[in-house]
N, C-alpha and C positions, 0 to 999 in steps of 0.2 A: 573606377569605383567612386561612389560618392563619399560623403563624410562618415564619420564613425557612427554606427547604429546607437540609438538612444531609446531607452524604454519610456513609454508615455508617463507623464506625471501621475495620472490616475492609477496606474499599476503600482508605482512606487508608494503612493499614499496608502493604497490598500495593503501592500506588504507591510508597511510600517504599523498600520492599525492591527493587522492579524498577529504581529510580533509582540504586541504590548502584553505586559504581565497581567494575567487574568486569574491565575491560580497560584497564590504566593508569588515567588519570583519568576514564574514561568508563564508563557502563553499556553493556551489550551485549544483543543479542537473547537470549531464553531459549527455545531450541528444545526444551527438555526438558519442555514442557507449558504454557508461559506465552507463546506467540506465536500470531499469527493463523493460520499453517498448522496448528498444533495444533487450533485451533478448527474449521477446515474438515475435518480428519480426524475430529474428534468428530461433526460433522454427518453425515459420510459413514458413520461407524460406527453412528450412531443409527438409520439406515434399512437396516441389514443389509449395508453395504459390506464387502468383504473386502480386507484390506491386501495390500501387495506391496512389492517391493524399493524402497528409497529413501523410503518413506512415514515421516513423523515420527509420534511417538505422539500420542494424543489429549490433551485438556486435563488439567491436573493436578487433584487433588481439591479445590483451592482454589476451583474454579469449579463451578457447579451442573451436575449430570448431567441430561441430557434424559430426560423421562419417555417413555411409550410414543409412538413417533414413526413415522409412515408417510411423511410428507413433511417434509424439512428445507429451510428457506429461509435462505440466506446473503445478507445485504445488505451490500455494501461502499459505505460513504459516504466518498468521497475527501476526505481531510484531517480525519477525525473523531478528532483527537488527544485524549488524556486531559486535557491542559491546557485545551483548548477546551471539553471537557465540563464541567470545573469552572467555566469562564467562563459556560457556559449555566446551570448551577445557581445561580451567584451573580447572574447578570444577568436572570433571569426576572422580569418586572414585571407583565404583564397576567394576568388570571385564566386565560386559555387557556395562556399560557406556563408558569405555575405548575402547571397541571394536567398538562401534558406532563412537566415535571420531576418532579412527584410520582409519575407513572407510571413514569418511567425509573429513579429512584434505587434502588428495591429490586432491580433486575435488572442494574445496571451495575457493572462491575469494570474495572480497568486490565489491559492485556495489552501485550506488546511487539509491534511489527511486526518486519520483517526488516531486514537491512542489505544494501545501502544502503536507507535509509528513503525509498523512492521508488515511484511508482505501478507502473511496469513490473515491477520485481522483486517487489513485494508481491502484485500481482494474479496473477502466474504462480505464486507460492508458494501463494496461496489456492486456485487452481484445480487445482494438482497435489498439494497436501499435502506439498510438499517445500521445502527451503531453497534460497536462490539459488545457493549453490555446487554444488548437485545439478542444478538445472534449467538453470543457465548464463546466466540473464538478470540481469546484475549492474550495472545502471545505466541511467539515462535515455539516455545515449549510451555506447557501448562499441565497442571495436575488435572486428571480426569477421574472423578470418583468411580465411574462404572468400571474402569480398568484398574483402579487402585495404583496408578502409576503416573509419572510425568511423561507425556508424549510429545514428540516433535510433530506439530500440527500440519506441517507441509508434507512430511514423509510418512506419517502415521506409524512411527516406530518408537521404541523407548528413546528417551532423550540422549542416551549414550550411543545409540547406533542400531545397526541391524538392517536387514533387507527391507526395501520399501514396502509399506503396507503390512508389516509383520503384525500390527495390532488391528488390522481390518480384513477379516476373512470374507467369504462369499456372502455371508448374511449381513454384512455391514450396510447401514442405511444412513443417508445424510442426517435424518432425524435423530440418530443416535448422539449427534454432537450439537446440532443447532435446531431451534424450535420455530424458525420462521422460514417460509418458502423463498426461493430465489425469484427475481423478477421474471425469469423464464417460465415459471410455473403460474403466472398470472394472466394467461390467456393470449399471449402474443407469440408468433412464430419467431424462433431465435436460432442463431448459429454462433458457436464459439470457435475461434481460430487460435490455437496455441501450439506449443512444441509437440511434435509427433510423439516424443518419448513420454509425455504426460498422459497419454490416452489410457483410460481405464483406472487410473490411480484413485485412491479414496478421496484425496483432496480435490481432484478434478471432478469427481462425481458429486461432491458437495458444491463446489464452486459453480459448476455449469449445469446443475440439475434442471432438466427440462429443455435444454438447448441441444441441437444437433452438434456433434463434434467434428471439427475439421483440423487435422494435424498438418503442420508444415515443418520443413527442415531448415530452411534458410530464408533470407529476404526474397530470393527469386521465386520460390514456390508459394510464399506468403502472398506475393503480388499476383501470381497466377490464380490462386484459389479465390482471393478477394475479387479479382476481376470477373471470374466466372460467376460468382455469387451475385455481384451487382449487375451483371449483364442479363440476368433473367428478366422475363417480362414482369412488369411491376406487380401484378397480382400474385406472382409466385415468389417475389423477392421477400426475404425475411424482414420483419419489422425491427428486430434488434440483432446487431452483430457486435460481439465482444472479441477483442483482440488483445493478446498478452505478449509483450516483448521483454525478455529477461536479461539481455546481454549487457546493458549499461550497468545494472546492479552487479553483475558478476565481475566486470573489470574494475569497478570501484571497490568492491570488497577486497580484492587481491592487491590492488595498487594504491588504494586510497582515493578519495573523491577529487580526482585531478581534472581541471578544466579542459585540458587538451583532449582527454578521453571523451568527455561529454560533447565537445564540439564535433569530434569524428562520428560518434555513435548517433547523435541527433541528426547531423547532416545526412548520413546514409539512410537512416530510417525515413526521414521526411522526403528524401528523394524517391524512395520506393513508393510512399503513399501518393506523392504528386504524380509519379508515372502512372499509377493506377487511375487517378482522376483524369489526367490528360488523355489516357488511352480509351476512356469511355466516350460514347457519343453523348451529345448534349442532352438528348432525351433521357438517356440512362443516368446521367448525373443529377437530373432534376429531382428534388425531394429528398436528397441524402444530406444529412448533417452529421458532422464528426466532432466528437469530444476526445481530446488526447490529454491524459493526465498521468500523475505518478502516485505511487503508494507511500512514498517517504522520500526525504532527502538523506544525505549521509554526512557524517563527520569523521574526521581522522582520530583514531585511537592510538596512543603511544604505548608501546609494550611496558615501559617503566611505570605507567599509571594504571595498568590492568591488574586488578586485584583478584587473585585465585582464591575463591572462597573455600575450596577443598583443603587448602593449606592452613586454614585458621581453625585450630582445634576448639578454641573457646566458642566461636560462632557455631560450628557444626554441632557442638554438644547441646546447643539451645534449639536446634531445628528438628522438627518432626520429619521433614523431607528436605531434599536438596533444593537450592534456589531454582526458581523457574522464571519464565518470561524472557527478558532480553539482557544482553550485556549492558545496555544503557537504561534498563528499567527492570530491576530484579524484584521478584515477589518472594517473600519469606513467610513460612508458617512455623510458629513456635510449638515446641513439645507441650503436652498437656500440663497445665499449671505453670508454664514458664514464660507466658506472654510478657509479663512485666519485667522479667529478667532480660528478655530479648530487647525490650524497649530501652532498658538502661544500657545494655551493651551498645546498641545503635547510637544512643545519645552521647556516649562517652568514648567510643572506640572507632567510630567512622573517621576516615581522614578528613582534613579540612576541605571545605567546599562541597562535601557530600550532604545530601538531604534525605530524610526518610519521612514517610507519612503512613498513617493507618489506612488499611483498605477501606474502612468506612469513610474516611476523608476523600479517598479517590472516587468512590461511587457517588457520594453526596455532592461532590464538586463537579459532577457531570463530565469527568474526563472520559468516561466510557459511554456517554450519551444519556439521553432521557429514558424514562420508563416507556414501555414495559421492559423488564430485565429478565434475563435467562434465570430459570429457577435454581441452577447450580452455580450461579456467578460467584457468590462469596466463597463457596467451597473450592472453586477452581483457583481463586486468587490467593487465599491465605490470610495473614494478619498484617503484614507491613509491605510497603514498596520502598525501594532504595533507588535514588536517582544520583548518578555520579556527575561531577562537573565536566566541562569540556576536556576532551582528550583522555578521559578515564573510563573504566568499565569494570564490572564485576562478572566473573564467569566461574563455572563449575565444571570440573572434569572428574568423573567417577574413578575410583582406584583401578589402575591397570588398564584403563580404556585406551583405545587407539584413535588416531585421526588427526587431532589438532596440534600435536607436539611441534611439528616443523612447518606449520601453515598458519601462522598468526595473521588474522584478517585485519588489515589496517583501516578499512572502511567499516563503519558501524552505524546503527540507527536503532530506533525503538523508544528513544527518550523524548524529552520535552523542550529541547532547544529549538529555536526558530529554524535553524538549518535542517533539522530533522522533520519538523512539523509542517513547514510550508512547502507545498508542491506547486507545480505548474498546471494550469488548465488552459488548453488551446481549444477554442470553439470556432468552427468554420464550416462552411458548406463545401461540398465537392466541387461546386462551380468556383468558389474562391480558390481552392487548391489547384484547380486546373489552370488558373490564370497566372500562377507564379512564373516569373521570368527566369527559368532555369535552362 
């Protein structure tokens, strides 16, 4: 093996710039060409997509421009943060791991995700090319006025649990929650590859509205299905292919954001993608560009710093509804006439290092993106947002609910730290991928 892999200076300068405080003490998403929905718009543009109302611009000139492209592949690796990628670069030990890292480094740059830095908001931003404030999915859990309840946006259940899609019957439509179309509804043929078990769920129907669905079980049949799709004659090959991979996020939630787990997961996933590229004929590879990115990074949360809001009687007495959003970015709505009381409580009772902001400050500060904005946005958010410091979190558990008592998740995201907000963007052609020395 050669020397230790080193990230290019341009990538490190960009990471430093994106990490700079731009909203109080925090960085913020860069919807002006440096965020993941900008990447999906670039992918859409590269295959002849025509823009429309609400779409963000494509990527800034700091990122490589796609060459001649007839099929754009966007791969979302859940939890593929920039910090985790630097851990992969530093932690590669075996010849295979080093070969994957050597292949990735020339094509990888940091980019911001959206806010909240969470899967439901980021994935919908990626598939619509819009910011969360525009499409309206602004948290893992959020208040939905039409349901009169706080819903888990991924499972479409009440926030405390229940069977998947309990809140989404046969008549449920994506337009019930978001007011912008997906990129797949803008005139291009599209296919979505994701876990077989997600087929037909309400969130899948929102996320991939207009795309053909192809489920997979593991890396082996993901490779098989992707190869079959890309081997079609070019006139029949879809223009857009969206792929979702969730296991890196799962292992980090349970074990914490450990570098050795990232090395293993990223190595095996890119081996799969490289095997697809090398297995295609040269003519089949021509005109295919791939963007691989993440929806958020992760930080470790210490149980001793996790604040259970449900145990704080003074706080709960001031709230109209339980906290919603994320453990790392909680939204609070005051009871009628108690907003100033809640403000005083947050100002005097929050632990040291915690910050709170009005929802008006969040929206005007463009954390949720530029206009246009979802007509229910303010109602869905509430009055205040609370941001914990590193290692801390706020969570809510309804009385007598089951589930999380014995399963504290050490990895968390959703907040405004650079480790949560900066993700990786790998841009390369299938020809580039096929040339990897694996």
